[in-house]
N, C-alpha and C positions, 0 to 999 in steps of 0.2 A: 580432262577437265571435269570437274564436278558439275552435275546438273544444276546445283544451287548457284553456280557462278556464271552460267550460260545466259548471256543477255538476249540470245535469239529465242529462248523458250518463253512460254506463257506460264504465269505463276498464279497461285491462289494464296490469299492470306488466310491462315487458319487460326483458330482460337480454341483453347481448352477450358475446362471447368474452373480453373484457377484464374482465368482472365489473361493468360499469357498468349501472345501472338507469335506466329512464326511464318516464314516464307516457305512455300512448298511448290515444287513443279506440278503444274496442272495435269501432266500426263501420268503421274504416279498416283496410286490409291492413297487416300488420306490415312495417316496412322491412327490406330485405335485411341479414342479419347479426344480427338480433335475434330472440329467441324469447320466447314468453309465459311469465312467471313466475307469474302468477295468472290466474284466469278473470275475467270481467267483475265489477267492483266499483265502488262509488261513487268519485268523485274523491278525497274525503278519505281513504277507506280505502286507495286506491292510494298516496297520498302518505305515509300512515302506514307502509305496507309498505316503501316505498323508504327512509324514514328508519330503520326498524328493521334492514333488511338491508344497506344501503350505508353503512357507517360509516367506510370507508377509501376515499378517492377514487383511490388509486393503482391501476393495472391489476393484476389478480390473475394474469394470464398474458401472455406475450409472443406476439403473433400476427404472423407475417410476411406 
């Protein structure tokens, strides 16, 4: 099973410079270019946060 699908893990909602959000297992180091938007939460809570905050999929900023 992928750690991204494991309901028993704790997750972090991450955000990049373009304003994109992603679900990330809290036990793994964050990928380059992403920062934590939440502390460790349940998978469902992380998905709820992403759905609430990421309502427009277009980049919010231009990064060269």
